[in-house]
C-alpha positions as CSV (number, residue, x, y, z in Angstrom):
1,X,114.2,167.1,-13.5
2,X,112.4,165.1,-16.1
3,X,110.4,163.4,-13.4
4,X,109.7,166.8,-11.8
5,X,108.2,168.2,-14.9
6,X,106.1,165.1,-15.4
7,X,104.6,165.2,-11.9
8,X,103.9,168.9,-12.4
9,X,101.8,168.1,-15.5
10,X,100.1,165.2,-13.7
11,X,99.4,167.4,-10.7
12,X,97.9,170.0,-12.9
13,X,95.6,167.4,-14.5
14,X,94.7,166.1,-11.1
15,X,93.8,169.5,-9.6
16,X,92.6,171.5,-12.6
17,X,95.0,174.3,-11.6
18,X,98.5,175.2,-12.8
19,X,101.4,173.5,-10.9
20,X,104.8,175.1,-11.4
21,X,107.6,172.6,-11.5
22,X,109.8,175.1,-9.7
23,X,107.7,174.8,-6.6
24,X,108.3,171.0,-6.4
25,X,111.1,169.8,-4.1
26,X,113.4,167.7,-6.3
27,X,116.2,165.3,-5.2
28,X,118.1,163.0,-7.6
29,X,119.9,159.7,-7.1
30,X,123.5,160.9,-7.0
31,X,123.8,160.2,-3.2
32,X,122.5,156.6,-3.5
33,X,125.2,154.0,-3.1
34,X,125.5,150.2,-3.6
35,X,125.6,149.9,0.2
36,X,122.1,151.5,0.4
37,X,120.8,148.8,-2.0
38,X,122.5,146.2,0.1
39,X,120.5,147.4,3.1
40,X,117.3,147.7,1.1
41,X,117.7,144.1,-0.2
42,X,118.3,142.9,3.3
43,X,115.0,144.3,4.5
44,X,113.2,143.0,1.4
45,X,112.9,146.5,-0.2
46,X,114.3,148.2,-3.2
47,X,115.1,151.9,-4.1
48,X,113.3,153.8,-6.8
49,X,113.2,157.4,-7.9
50,X,109.6,158.5,-7.3
51,X,107.7,161.6,-8.3
52,X,104.8,161.9,-5.9
53,X,101.7,164.1,-5.7
54,X,98.9,163.8,-3.2
55,X,96.1,165.6,-1.4
56,X,95.9,165.4,2.4
57,X,93.1,167.3,4.3
58,X,92.9,169.9,1.5
59,X,96.6,170.4,1.2
60,X,98.6,169.4,-1.9
61,X,102.1,167.9,-1.5
62,X,104.5,167.1,-4.3
63,X,108.1,166.0,-4.4
64,X,110.6,164.0,-6.4
65,X,113.0,161.9,-4.4
66,X,114.5,158.4,-4.1
67,X,112.3,156.1,-1.9
68,X,112.6,152.7,-0.5
69,X,109.5,150.6,-1.4
70,X,108.6,147.0,-0.7
71,X,107.4,144.2,-3.0
72,X,103.7,145.0,-2.3
73,X,104.1,148.3,-4.1
74,X,103.1,148.0,-7.8
75,X,106.1,150.1,-8.8
76,X,108.5,147.6,-7.2
77,X,109.1,145.8,-10.6
78,X,109.3,148.9,-12.8
79,X,112.9,148.8,-14.2
80,X,115.1,149.8,-17.1
81,X,113.4,152.2,-19.6
82,X,110.0,151.5,-18.3
83,X,107.9,154.1,-16.4
84,X,105.0,153.4,-14.1
85,X,102.2,155.6,-12.9
86,X,100.4,154.5,-9.8
87,X,97.1,156.3,-9.1
88,X,94.9,156.0,-5.9
89,X,91.4,157.4,-6.5
90,X,88.4,157.9,-4.2
91,X,86.2,155.6,-6.4
92,X,88.8,154.1,-8.7
93,X,90.9,152.8,-5.8
94,X,94.4,151.6,-7.0
95,X,95.3,151.7,-10.7
96,X,98.6,151.2,-12.5
97,X,99.8,152.5,-15.9
98,X,103.0,151.0,-17.3
99,X,105.0,151.3,-20.4
100,X,108.3,152.4,-22.0
101,X,109.3,155.9,-21.0
102,X,112.5,156.1,-23.1
103,X,114.0,154.8,-26.3
104,X,114.0,156.0,-29.9
105,X,110.8,154.4,-31.0
106,X,108.6,155.4,-28.0
107,X,110.0,159.0,-28.2
108,X,109.4,159.1,-32.0
109,X,105.9,157.9,-31.5
110,X,105.1,160.6,-29.0
111,X,106.7,163.3,-31.2
112,X,104.8,162.2,-34.4
113,X,101.5,162.1,-32.4
114,X,102.1,165.7,-31.3
115,X,102.9,166.8,-34.9
116,X,99.7,165.1,-36.2
117,X,97.7,166.8,-33.5
118,X,99.2,170.2,-34.5
119,X,98.4,169.6,-38.2
120,X,94.8,168.5,-37.4
121,X,94.1,171.7,-35.3
122,X,96.1,174.1,-37.5
123,X,95.1,177.7,-36.8
124,X,93.2,177.0,-33.6
125,X,94.0,176.9,-29.9
126,X,93.7,173.5,-28.3
127,X,92.2,173.9,-24.8
128,X,94.2,172.4,-21.9
129,X,92.5,170.7,-19.0
130,X,93.5,173.2,-16.3
131,X,93.2,176.9,-15.8
132,X,95.9,179.5,-15.2
133,X,95.3,179.8,-11.5
134,X,98.4,178.5,-9.7
135,X,98.0,175.8,-7.1
136,X,99.9,176.4,-3.8
137,X,102.0,173.4,-3.0
138,X,102.1,172.8,0.8
139,X,105.3,172.8,2.7
140,X,106.8,169.3,2.8
141,X,107.7,169.9,6.4
142,X,104.1,168.8,7.2
143,X,104.3,165.6,5.1
144,X,104.4,162.4,7.1
145,X,106.3,159.2,6.2
146,X,109.0,156.8,7.4
147,X,112.7,157.3,6.8
148,X,115.6,155.0,6.3
149,X,118.9,156.1,7.9
150,X,122.3,154.7,7.6
151,X,124.9,155.9,10.1
152,X,128.2,154.9,11.6
153,X,127.8,152.0,14.0
154,X,129.3,154.2,16.8
155,X,126.1,156.3,16.5
156,X,123.7,153.5,17.6
157,X,123.5,155.0,21.1
158,X,122.7,158.4,19.8
159,X,120.1,156.9,17.5
160,X,118.3,155.2,20.4
161,X,118.3,158.5,22.2
162,X,116.8,160.4,19.3
163,X,114.4,157.9,17.8
164,X,111.8,155.5,19.3
165,X,110.2,152.4,17.7
166,X,112.9,152.0,15.0
167,X,113.3,148.9,12.9
168,X,117.0,148.0,12.8
169,X,118.7,146.6,9.6
170,X,122.1,145.0,10.0
171,X,124.5,143.8,7.3
172,X,128.1,142.7,7.3
173,X,129.2,146.3,6.9
174,X,130.4,148.5,9.8
175,X,127.4,150.7,9.3
176,X,124.1,150.8,11.2
177,X,120.8,151.1,9.4
178,X,117.3,151.6,10.7
179,X,113.8,152.6,9.6
180,X,111.9,155.2,11.7
181,X,108.3,155.2,12.7
182,X,106.0,157.6,10.7
183,X,106.8,161.2,11.4
184,X,106.7,164.6,9.7
185,X,109.7,165.8,7.6
186,X,110.1,168.6,10.1
187,X,110.3,166.2,13.1
188,X,112.7,164.0,11.3
189,X,115.0,166.9,10.5
190,X,115.0,167.9,14.2
191,X,115.8,164.4,15.4
192,X,118.5,163.7,12.9
193,X,120.5,166.7,14.1
194,X,121.4,164.6,17.1
195,X,123.6,162.3,15.0
196,X,127.1,163.2,13.9
197,X,127.9,160.6,11.3
198,X,124.9,160.1,9.1
199,X,125.9,158.3,5.9
200,X,122.6,158.2,4.1
201,X,118.9,159.2,4.4
202,X,116.2,157.8,2.1
203,X,112.5,158.3,2.4
204,X,110.3,155.2,2.8
205,X,107.1,155.0,0.8
206,X,104.4,152.5,2.0
207,X,101.7,153.4,-0.5
């Protein structure tokens, strides 16, 4: 929920309009297991909780969800109490902002900065950088990405019937893991219904 509110603020700054955090799909890490990390490591990836916001063809998408990312992603090595913000701009291209996002001293520093700002502007309203008009967040059904799926090994035949161009990941476990080709969330939801024993689903981000 903390990441959701942060991406709502960043989305508001990005678009100049108000983005309500309640409109952002949010999924935590409670379903992620050590087995998922085993598969990710086998494929040369890792799993991170990402808060994402982007504009595609005039539509704005936003969500918070665990994602598999590879070592080429600047967020790959963001660990512990550190936060990273990865920005892709039209002219700026790729830019990364990195620092502590938790801990008593970073938190105290932010609180004191806000108190000082309030004292300096006592009796006046500080303008914000976006207006009150609400931005409509597009339905994530139309958002495209790859997906990592872990299923019972007995489901391999059903997987091959439901999905094409998959990348298989095998470990010593009795599970079966694979990464799909790029598809919309809606298409993935439709195809995954053909499997009976799905153990895990994690979105894949190839930013």
